PAROMI-140983 format. One record per residue (C-alpha): residue in one letter; residue number from 1; z, x, y. Coordinates in nm, 3 decimals. Last residue first. Example, Ala and Ser with C-alpha at 12.3 -4.5 7.8 and 13.67 -1.06 7.14 Angstrom:
<atoms>
ATOM   dokol   kolmi        zz        xx        yy
ATOM       s       2     0.714     1.367    -0.106
ATOM       a       1     0.780     1.230    -0.450
</atoms>
This chain:
<atoms>
ATOM   dokol   kolmi        zz        xx        yy
ATOM       l     223     1.162     1.383     1.896
ATOM       t     222     0.918     1.159     2.108
ATOM       g     221     1.052     1.132     2.456
ATOM       l     220     0.818     1.320     2.655
ATOM       q     219     0.485     1.202     2.498
ATOM       i     218     0.603     0.861     2.394
ATOM       n     217     0.780     0.796     2.721
ATOM       c     216     0.480     0.902     2.927
ATOM       v     215     0.263     0.643     2.721
ATOM       h     214     0.511     0.371     2.789
ATOM       r     213     0.518     0.463     3.163
ATOM       r     212     0.150     0.429     3.165
ATOM       v     211     0.168     0.080     3.004
ATOM       d     210     0.411    -0.069     3.227
ATOM       d     209     0.420    -0.422     3.103
ATOM       r     208     0.753    -0.416     2.905
ATOM       e     207     0.897    -0.688     2.692
ATOM       r     206     1.230    -0.631     2.500
ATOM       v     205     1.229    -0.814     2.171
ATOM       q     204     1.578    -0.942     2.116
ATOM       e     203     1.770    -0.811     1.793
ATOM       d     202     1.945    -0.531     1.961
ATOM       l     201     2.110    -0.291     1.740
ATOM       e     200     2.391    -0.053     1.810
ATOM       i     199     2.414     0.181     1.490
ATOM       a     198     2.755     0.233     1.355
ATOM       p     197     2.706    -0.093     1.135
ATOM       y     196     2.432     0.083     0.924
ATOM       h     195     2.405    -0.113     0.595
ATOM       d     194     2.486    -0.471     0.720
ATOM       a     193     2.349    -0.458     1.073
ATOM       l     192     2.038    -0.267     0.959
ATOM       y     191     1.967    -0.543     0.688
ATOM       s     190     2.009    -0.811     0.930
ATOM       s     189     1.777    -0.649     1.165
ATOM       f     188     1.513    -0.612     0.898
ATOM       r     187     1.534    -0.986     0.795
ATOM       s     186     1.515    -1.067     1.178
ATOM       w     185     1.197    -0.856     1.217
ATOM       n     184     1.055    -1.020     0.905
ATOM       k     183     1.093    -1.372     1.054
ATOM       e     182     0.954    -1.265     1.388
ATOM       k     181     0.653    -1.055     1.261
ATOM       y     180     0.567    -0.741     1.458
ATOM       k     179     0.346    -0.465     1.321
ATOM       l     178     0.546    -0.150     1.430
ATOM       p     177     0.467     0.181     1.601
ATOM       m     176     0.747     0.418     1.610
ATOM       f     175     0.861     0.561     1.951
ATOM       q     174     1.143     0.814     1.930
ATOM       e     173     1.386     0.822     2.227
ATOM       r     172     1.623     1.079     2.368
ATOM       y     171     1.927     0.923     2.534
ATOM       d     170     2.161     1.205     2.429
ATOM       q     169     2.334     0.993     2.164
ATOM       n     168     1.985     0.917     2.037
ATOM       r     167     1.742     0.615     2.070
ATOM       v     166     1.516     0.493     1.806
ATOM       i     165     1.271     0.250     1.960
ATOM       l     164     1.049     0.025     1.734
ATOM       f     163     0.718    -0.014     1.918
ATOM       f     162     0.510    -0.314     1.940
ATOM       k     161     0.167    -0.347     2.115
ATOM       p     160     0.031    -0.666     2.260
ATOM       p     159    -0.302    -0.807     2.208
ATOM       l     158    -0.581    -0.748     2.441
ATOM       l     157    -0.692    -1.062     2.640
ATOM       s     156    -0.466    -0.941     2.933
ATOM       k     155    -0.204    -1.152     3.071
ATOM       s     154    -0.221    -1.261     3.425
ATOM       k     153    -0.043    -1.145     3.741
ATOM       k     152    -0.153    -1.271     4.079
ATOM       g     151    -0.125    -1.053     4.391
ATOM       k     150    -0.496    -1.086     4.475
ATOM       y     149    -0.590    -0.994     4.113
ATOM       r     148    -0.345    -0.831     3.883
ATOM       s     147    -0.419    -0.763     3.513
ATOM       y     146    -0.146    -0.754     3.247
ATOM       k     145    -0.112    -0.545     2.933
ATOM       q     144     0.164    -0.642     2.698
ATOM       y     143     0.411    -0.387     2.555
ATOM       k     142     0.678    -0.532     2.318
ATOM       n     141     0.982    -0.301     2.274
ATOM       l     140     1.213    -0.336     1.978
ATOM       f     139     1.559    -0.195     1.950
ATOM       i     138     1.754     0.073     1.758
ATOM       q     137     2.052     0.249     1.927
ATOM       w     136     2.279     0.543     1.875
ATOM       v     135     2.118     0.766     1.612
ATOM       q     134     2.267     1.117     1.616
ATOM       s     133     2.482     1.047     1.314
ATOM       d     132     2.162     1.038     1.108
ATOM       i     131     1.890     0.800     1.022
ATOM       k     130     1.602     1.032     0.949
ATOM       r     129     1.281     0.943     1.132
ATOM       f     128     0.925     0.929     0.988
ATOM       c     127     0.587     0.787     1.140
ATOM       f     126     0.274     0.752     0.957
ATOM       y     125    -0.011     0.636     1.170
ATOM       n     124    -0.152     0.300     1.316
ATOM       h     123     0.126     0.100     1.138
ATOM       y     122     0.307     0.319     0.886
ATOM       t     121     0.669     0.308     0.964
ATOM       i     120     0.933     0.515     0.798
ATOM       l     119     1.315     0.513     0.858
ATOM       c     118     1.516     0.764     0.649
ATOM       n     117     1.858     0.697     0.480
ATOM       k     116     1.716     0.754     0.149
ATOM       y     115     1.418     0.546     0.201
ATOM       i     114     1.394     0.280     0.448
ATOM       l     113     1.054     0.097     0.490
ATOM       l     112     0.826    -0.045     0.766
ATOM       k     111     0.487    -0.199     0.758
ATOM       l     110     0.623    -0.510     0.938
ATOM       e     109     0.439    -0.726     0.706
ATOM       k     108     0.475    -0.480     0.407
ATOM       d     107     0.869    -0.496     0.446
ATOM       h     106     1.048    -0.229     0.245
ATOM       f     105     1.422    -0.165     0.195
ATOM       d     104     1.604     0.080    -0.031
ATOM       a     103     1.269     0.219    -0.106
ATOM       e     102     1.219     0.364    -0.452
ATOM       e     101     0.874     0.194    -0.557
ATOM       e     100     0.718     0.225    -0.191
ATOM       l      99     0.822     0.586    -0.115
ATOM       t      98     0.741     0.692    -0.465
ATOM       e      97     0.390     0.555    -0.417
ATOM       f      96     0.352     0.731    -0.091
ATOM       d      95     0.434     1.079    -0.237
ATOM       p      94     0.803     1.201    -0.215
ATOM       t      93     0.884     1.547    -0.092
ATOM       p      92     1.145     1.709    -0.345
ATOM       s      91     1.328     1.770    -0.124
ATOM       l      90     1.342     1.543     0.187
ATOM       e      89     1.395     1.672     0.542
ATOM       e      88     1.132     1.948     0.564
ATOM       a      87     0.867     1.733     0.381
ATOM       m      86     0.937     1.434     0.591
ATOM       r      85     0.883     1.654     0.902
ATOM       k      84     0.566     1.780     0.776
ATOM       l      83     0.446     1.424     0.713
ATOM       y      82     0.558     1.337     1.072
ATOM       k      81     0.363     1.620     1.239
ATOM       r      80     0.043     1.527     1.007
ATOM       h      79     0.060     1.160     1.141
ATOM       r      78     0.134     1.270     1.486
ATOM       s      77    -0.192     1.482     1.501
ATOM       i      76    -0.391     1.215     1.347
ATOM       h      75    -0.265     0.960     1.603
ATOM       e      74    -0.353     1.213     1.890
ATOM       t      73    -0.693     1.263     1.762
ATOM       l      72    -0.768     0.896     1.745
ATOM       e      71    -0.614     0.811     2.087
ATOM       f      70    -0.824     1.098     2.247
ATOM       f      69    -1.148     0.948     2.080
ATOM       r      68    -1.052     0.608     2.190
ATOM       v      67    -0.989     0.716     2.545
ATOM       f      66    -1.327     0.908     2.545
ATOM       a      65    -1.523     0.612     2.403
ATOM       f      64    -1.366     0.402     2.689
ATOM       g      63    -1.491     0.639     2.946
ATOM       s      62    -1.829     0.650     2.796
ATOM       i      61    -1.848     0.264     2.808
ATOM       i      60    -1.714     0.244     3.164
ATOM       i      59    -1.954     0.512     3.305
ATOM       g      58    -2.251     0.355     3.141
ATOM       c      57    -2.158     0.010     3.282
ATOM       a      56    -2.109     0.169     3.621
ATOM       v      55    -2.466     0.320     3.607
ATOM       e      54    -2.619    -0.013     3.501
ATOM       v      53    -2.438    -0.190     3.794
ATOM       y      52    -2.533     0.044     4.058
ATOM       a      51    -2.898     0.038     3.940
ATOM       s      50    -2.896    -0.340     3.955
ATOM       k      49    -2.769    -0.325     4.295
ATOM       r      48    -3.043    -0.089     4.398
ATOM       e      47    -3.309    -0.307     4.244
ATOM       s      46    -3.178    -0.606     4.431
ATOM       k      45    -3.188    -0.424     4.762
ATOM       s      44    -3.532    -0.306     4.707
ATOM       a      43    -3.641     0.034     4.586
ATOM       e      42    -3.865     0.259     4.804
ATOM       e      41    -3.576     0.492     4.936
ATOM       w      40    -3.412     0.512     4.594
ATOM       v      39    -3.726     0.605     4.408
ATOM       f      38    -3.724     0.528     4.029
ATOM       g      37    -4.000     0.721     3.846
ATOM       s      36    -3.779     0.812     3.574
ATOM       g      35    -3.443     0.618     3.618
ATOM       k      34    -3.516     0.340     3.390
ATOM       y      33    -3.570     0.584     3.092
ATOM       n      32    -3.266     0.804     3.191
ATOM       l      31    -3.073     0.487     3.235
ATOM       y      30    -3.155     0.355     2.893
ATOM       s      29    -3.077     0.704     2.730
ATOM       f      28    -2.751     0.683     2.922
ATOM       a      27    -2.667     0.347     2.774
ATOM       f      26    -2.801     0.432     2.431
ATOM       v      25    -2.599     0.734     2.403
ATOM       t      24    -2.287     0.554     2.524
ATOM       l      23    -2.346     0.266     2.285
ATOM       l      22    -2.371     0.516     1.997
ATOM       i      21    -2.048     0.677     2.102
ATOM       l      20    -1.877     0.336     2.132
ATOM       l      19    -2.009     0.247     1.787
ATOM       l      18    -1.881     0.589     1.636
ATOM       l      17    -1.538     0.511     1.798
ATOM       f      16    -1.531     0.174     1.623
ATOM       v      15    -1.615     0.333     1.282
ATOM       t      14    -1.343     0.584     1.330
ATOM       k      13    -1.092     0.349     1.425
ATOM       y      12    -1.155     0.106     1.133
ATOM       i      11    -1.169     0.401     0.890
ATOM       f      10    -0.842     0.531     1.006
ATOM       n       9    -0.667     0.192     0.971
ATOM       l       8    -0.822     0.144     0.635
ATOM       f       7    -0.682     0.481     0.517
ATOM       l       6    -0.323     0.415     0.668
ATOM       s       5    -0.308     0.076     0.503
ATOM       r       4    -0.441     0.209     0.168
ATOM       k       3    -0.200     0.487     0.159
ATOM       i       2     0.101     0.277     0.240
ATOM       m       1    -0.006     0.001    -0.004
</atoms>
């Protein structure tokens, strides 16, 4: 289940990125074709406006492709980092099948499990954290993008992202991507409260809309 989920996620992101790259190549090839013989001084107002729109679309597509490429490489890097950390913390190092079979708690909907006092999530990429005496709080953040126009705030059409936040006694935080389901989250919260009473748990989902801050927190606060 873990291996399959991670593999399918990687394939999806790779195919999507390749489609964006193909669109970028097509967009700039089209612009190059349209631009040959195009004289700005001789173009009408509508032709100039059309040229602006086409260039803007090409830049937006290429920018989106770059963002997706950066996101994919970053996820691969984190995946490898946490696999290495698991190998350092657990001896012998379990494979994915062992993690699933011997997990103390496993929720396939949340894509989360607890194995030998270690918290593991596998949504987007593999993420590992040992539940030790340094852990102070565990809570869930929901990041919903919003668009603002003329002072009005409206929800983006993009789905929200959920991160399980593990906060240390020194306030350092680790962000672990999670696939949120309300009933499953309640079941996991109950398990944590019963088996790790020393950890302060907030069952309420905290909503955030500052995506830039969220990215900075992941980069600076990841353990």
